[in-house]
C-alpha positions in Angstrom: -164.2 -68.3 52.2 -161.1 -66.3 53.3 -160.6 -68.6 56.3 -160.8 -71.7 54.2 -158.3 -70.3 51.7 -155.8 -69.6 54.4 -156.2 -73.1 55.8 -155.7 -74.6 52.3 -152.6 -72.5 51.7 -151.1 -73.5 55.0 -151.7 -77.1 54.1 -150.1 -76.6 50.8 -146.9 -75.2 52.4 -146.4 -77.7 55.1 -143.7 -80.4 54.8 -145.2 -83.8 55.4 -143.3 -87.1 55.2 -144.0 -89.3 52.2 -145.7 -92.5 53.6 -146.2 -95.8 52.1 -149.6 -95.3 50.7 -150.8 -92.6 52.9 -150.1 -89.6 50.8 -153.4 -88.2 49.5 -155.1 -89.0 52.8 -155.7 -87.1 56.0 -153.2 -84.2 56.5 -151.4 -85.0 53.3 -154.5 -84.9 51.2 -153.8 -81.6 49.5 -156.4 -80.3 47.3 -154.1 -78.1 45.4 -151.9 -80.8 44.4 -154.3 -82.0 42.0 -157.2 -79.4 41.6 -157.3 -75.9 40.3 -160.5 -73.7 41.3 -160.3 -71.4 38.3 -157.9 -73.1 35.9 -155.7 -70.1 36.6 -152.8 -69.3 39.0 -150.7 -66.2 38.7 -149.2 -66.2 42.1 -147.8 -68.9 44.5 -149.3 -69.6 47.9 -147.0 -67.3 49.4 -147.3 -64.5 46.9 -143.8 -64.1 45.3 -142.1 -67.1 43.5 -142.8 -68.8 40.2 -145.9 -70.8 39.1 -144.9 -73.5 36.8 -146.9 -74.3 33.7 -147.2 -77.9 32.6 -144.5 -79.1 35.1 -145.9 -80.4 38.3 -144.3 -79.3 41.7 -144.5 -80.9 45.1 -146.0 -77.8 46.6 -148.9 -77.4 44.4 -147.6 -74.3 42.7 -148.4 -75.4 39.1 -151.1 -75.3 36.5 -151.7 -77.4 33.2 -150.0 -76.1 30.1 -152.8 -75.2 27.9 -156.5 -75.7 27.2 -159.5 -75.9 29.5 -159.2 -77.6 32.9 -159.9 -81.2 33.1 -163.2 -82.5 34.5 -163.6 -82.2 38.2 -161.3 -79.3 38.3 -158.2 -81.5 37.6 -154.9 -79.9 36.8 -154.8 -82.5 33.8 -156.9 -83.6 30.9 -157.9 -87.0 32.6 -157.2 -88.9 35.8 -154.3 -91.0 34.3 -152.5 -87.9 33.1 -152.8 -86.2 36.5 -151.4 -89.3 38.3 -148.6 -89.6 35.8 -147.8 -85.8 36.2 -146.3 -86.6 39.5 -145.7 -90.4 39.2 -143.6 -90.6 36.1 -139.9 -89.5 36.3 -140.3 -87.0 39.2 -138.2 -86.9 42.1 -140.8 -86.2 44.7 -143.0 -89.2 44.0 -142.7 -92.9 43.2 -142.3 -93.6 39.5 -144.8 -96.3 38.4 -144.6 -96.0 34.5 -141.9 -97.9 32.6 -138.0 -97.3 33.6 -137.6 -95.9 37.2 -136.3 -92.6 36.0 -136.7 -91.1 39.5 -134.1 -93.5 40.8 -134.0 -95.0 44.3 -135.8 -98.3 44.3 -134.1 -101.0 42.0 -136.9 -103.5 42.3 -140.3 -101.7 42.8 -142.6 -104.0 44.5 -145.4 -103.4 42.1 -143.0 -103.1 38.9 -144.2 -100.7 36.4 -147.2 -99.9 34.3 -147.5 -99.8 30.7 -149.1 -96.9 28.6 -148.9 -98.5 25.2 -145.1 -98.6 24.8 -145.3 -102.4 25.6 -147.6 -105.3 24.7 -150.7 -105.1 26.6 -150.2 -108.6 28.1 -147.1 -107.6 30.0 -149.1 -106.0 32.8 -151.6 -103.4 33.4 -151.9 -101.1 30.6 -153.4 -97.6 30.9 -156.2 -96.7 28.7 -156.8 -100.3 27.8 -160.5 -100.9 26.9 -162.2 -104.2 27.5 -163.2 -106.9 30.2 -160.7 -107.9 32.7 -159.4 -111.4 32.0 -160.9 -113.9 34.3 -163.6 -111.5 35.5 -166.5 -109.3 34.8 -165.0 -105.9 35.3 -165.4 -103.7 32.3 -163.2 -100.8 32.1 -164.7 -97.1 31.6 -165.0 -95.8 28.0 -161.7 -93.9 28.7 -159.9 -97.2 29.4 -158.2 -98.6 32.4 -157.5 -95.9 34.9 -155.1 -95.8 37.9 -158.3 -95.0 40.1 -159.8 -98.2 39.1 -157.3 -99.8 41.8 -156.3 -97.0 43.9 -158.3 -94.3 45.9 -157.2 -90.9 44.9 -158.3 -89.3 48.1 -156.7 -92.0 50.2 -157.7 -94.2 53.0 -155.8 -94.1 56.2 -153.7 -97.2 57.0 -154.5 -99.0 53.8 -151.5 -100.2 51.8 -150.8 -98.3 48.5 -154.3 -96.5 48.8 -155.8 -99.6 47.2 -159.5 -99.6 46.8 -162.3 -99.5 46.2 -163.1 -96.9 48.9 -166.4 -98.7 49.8 -164.6 -102.2 50.0 -164.6 -103.7 53.4 -161.7 -105.9 52.6 -158.7 -103.7 51.8 -155.0 -104.5 52.7 -153.6 -102.8 55.8 -150.0 -102.3 56.6 -147.4 -101.5 59.4 -144.3 -99.5 58.9 -141.1 -100.2 60.9 -138.9 -97.6 59.6 -135.3 -98.3 60.6 -136.3 -101.1 63.0 -134.9 -104.4 62.1 -137.1 -107.5 61.2 -137.1 -110.1 63.8 -136.1 -113.1 61.7 -137.2 -115.7 64.2 -140.7 -114.9 63.1 -143.0 -112.1 63.2 -141.6 -108.6 62.6 -140.1 -107.0 65.9 -142.8 -104.4 66.3 -145.6 -106.8 65.7 -144.3 -109.8 67.8 -146.4 -110.8 70.6 -149.5 -109.4 69.0 -151.9 -111.0 66.8 -150.5 -109.2 63.7 -152.1 -111.4 61.1 -155.6 -110.3 62.4 -155.0 -106.7 61.5 -152.0 -106.4 59.3 -151.6 -107.6 55.7 -148.2 -106.1 54.7 -145.1 -105.3 56.8 -142.7 -102.8 55.5 -139.2 -102.8 56.9 -137.5 -99.7 55.2 -133.9 -99.3 56.8 -133.2 -96.4 54.4 -136.4 -94.5 55.1 -136.0 -91.3 57.3 -139.2 -89.9 58.8 -140.3 -86.4 57.8 -138.4 -86.4 54.6 -139.0 -87.4 50.9 -136.6 -90.2 51.1 -139.5 -92.9 50.1 -137.5 -95.2 47.8 -136.9 -97.8 50.5 -140.7 -98.0 51.1 -141.4 -99.4 47.7 -138.3 -101.8 47.4 -139.4 -105.5 47.0 -136.8 -106.7 49.5 -138.4 -104.5 52.3 -141.9 -105.9 51.8 -143.4 -108.9 53.7 -146.8 -110.1 53.3 -148.3 -111.6 56.5 -151.3 -114.1 56.8 -154.7 -113.2 58.2 -157.5 -115.6 58.9 -159.3 -116.8 55.7 -160.6 -113.8 53.8 -163.0 -113.3 50.8 -162.8 -116.6 48.7 -160.3 -118.1 51.1 -157.6 -115.6 50.3 -155.4 -115.1 53.3 -154.0 -111.7 52.6 -156.1 -108.8 51.5 -153.6 -107.8 48.7 -155.0 -110.8 46.9 -158.5 -109.7 47.4 -157.8 -106.5 45.5 -156.9 -108.7 42.5 -160.0 -110.7 42.9 -162.3 -107.5 42.5 -161.6 -107.6 38.9 -160.1 -111.1 38.3 -162.5 -113.1 40.4 -162.4 -116.5 38.3 -158.7 -116.7 39.1 -159.7 -116.8 43.0 -161.6 -119.0 45.2 -161.5 -121.3 48.2 -160.0 -124.7 47.9 -162.6 -127.1 46.2 -164.4 -124.3 44.9 -165.6 -124.1 41.2 -162.9 -121.8 40.1 -159.9 -123.6 41.9 -161.0 -127.1 42.2 -158.9 -129.5 44.3 -159.5 -132.8 45.8 -158.7 -134.0 49.2 -155.3 -135.8 49.4 -154.3 -136.7 52.8 -154.3 -133.6 55.0 -154.2 -131.4 52.0 -155.5 -131.3 48.3 -154.3 -131.8 44.8 -155.8 -132.0 41.3 -156.4 -128.2 41.0 -158.2 -126.6 38.0 -156.5 -123.3 38.7 -153.4 -122.4 40.9 -154.6 -121.8 44.4 -154.1 -118.3 45.9 -154.6 -119.4 49.5 -155.8 -122.2 51.7 -152.8 -124.3 51.2 -149.4 -124.4 52.8 -146.3 -125.0 51.0 -145.0 -128.4 52.1 -148.3 -129.9 52.9 -148.0 -132.5 50.0 -145.2 -134.9 48.9 -144.8 -138.1 47.2 -145.4 -138.2 43.5 -147.2 -134.8 43.6 -145.6 -131.5 42.7 -143.7 -131.1 46.0 -144.0 -127.7 47.7 -141.5 -128.0 50.5 -141.2 -124.8 52.6 -137.4 -125.6 53.3 -136.9 -125.4 49.5 -138.2 -121.9 49.6 -136.6 -120.9 52.8 -133.3 -122.2 51.7 -133.2 -120.1 48.5 -131.2 -117.0 47.9 -133.1 -114.6 49.9 -133.2 -111.6 47.6 -134.3 -114.1 44.7 -137.2 -115.5 46.4 -140.5 -114.6 45.2 -143.1 -113.3 47.7 -145.5 -115.5 49.7 -147.9 -114.9 52.5 -146.3 -116.0 55.9 -146.4 -114.9 59.5 -143.2 -117.2 59.9 -140.7 -115.0 57.9 -137.7 -117.1 59.1 -138.5 -120.8 58.1 -141.6 -120.0 56.1 -143.4 -123.1 57.6 -146.8 -121.6 57.1 -146.2 -119.9 53.7 -149.0 -119.8 51.1 -148.8 -118.7 47.5 -150.7 -115.7 46.3 -151.1 -113.5 43.2 -147.9 -111.7 44.2 -145.8 -114.8 44.4 -145.7 -114.9 40.5 -147.0 -111.4 39.2 -146.0 -107.8 39.5 -149.1 -105.9 40.3 -148.5 -103.2 37.8 -146.5 -105.4 35.4 -142.9 -105.5 34.3 -142.6 -106.0 30.5 -142.6 -109.8 30.8 -145.5 -111.8 29.7 -148.5 -111.5 32.1 -146.2 -109.4 34.6 -144.5 -112.8 35.6 -141.2 -112.7 37.6 -138.9 -115.2 36.0 -136.7 -115.7 38.9 -134.1 -118.7 39.6 -134.0 -119.2 43.3 -130.2 -120.2 43.3 -129.1 -117.1 41.5 -128.1 -113.8 43.0 -129.5 -110.6 42.1 -133.1 -109.7 41.4 -134.8 -107.0 39.2 -138.4 -106.3 38.5 -138.3 -108.8 35.7 -136.5 -111.5 37.7 -133.0 -112.7 37.1 -133.5 -115.0 34.2 -133.1 -113.7 30.6 -136.4 -114.5 28.6 -135.9 -114.9 25.0 -139.0 -114.4 22.9 -138.8 -117.7 21.2 -137.2 -121.1 21.6 -136.4 -123.3 24.6 -135.0 -120.4 26.7 -138.6 -119.2 27.2 -139.5 -122.5 28.8 -136.4 -122.5 31.0 -137.5 -119.0 32.4 -140.9 -120.3 33.2 -139.5 -123.3 34.9 -137.3 -121.2 37.0 -140.4 -119.3 38.2 -142.2 -122.6 39.1 -139.1 -123.9 40.6 -139.3 -121.4 43.3 -141.6 -123.7 45.1 -142.0 -126.8 43.1 -139.1 -129.5 43.3 -140.8 -131.6 40.6 -139.1 -130.9 37.3 -136.4 -128.6 38.8 
């Protein structure tokens, strides 16, 4: 037991880099960050020093403020409270709730969660109880929890620690650090390899410095590229979309499936029942249909483009729409977490770049701006 205690203490003291989705896994899976053996801590890991009460610290030298320890020896009353202890307004971890008080990222790739301060339909609301829209997933009695989507003990190489842990199809990622993207096609460090066969997400984070806590660039939307694999579950070509399908399955499916529909139209399809989330390339239809020219997307203001799945990150000739094309994964305060962004306007926030009035014609204008990212008809 003494040997185990020494090992845990050494791990807690070590300084590890904050990686994109790999904290809580491998050598950064520090038990004492989240668990307390006896709901008591009078001394720090080194002996002297201060143990904070109710205020999380990055070194594990803290305990909850009052009351009994949480279930599973947690340093908080429930999983959500524990996650937010570090991931809400703390300088040492990404801020995922509401306004980004921790600073750094100006446009977080997943947006932000809601804990009841906003209407439930604006994104994922922690504590919400019910059945997921478009699916059969039922929240636990405690309501929606962070660990319904993320694996708290991590999974090496998996983007943002997304789960479930038992899932065979999870999004993987590659990190470039300060290495610049090769805008003629694949990312520089993936060029020449079959990147799309093994990697779903590429992170080009020029502001990231290895072995530091300078993690903001890893979560900036502009630094994230979604690549294409071969067809995955239900025809989805990037495993990040498969994560959404675990709960919202009715909104996913292969072209010409019951959920999505679609009829053959030349070399492509039209007459969809639901918007496709894979299996179709921008620009494959023309004429009187809602045109999806890849050139329209490629020629937009770069920072104001919504995200697509594409191996060609220069001309986007193989671009495919996905869940992340229209929605922020966590939400953003807008209806359904939609990103209302005009492709011709500079600037981009988590909400988009178009003001969205709650009533009147302005709402329709904002909706049309989002559709106009890809569709020329009506725009």
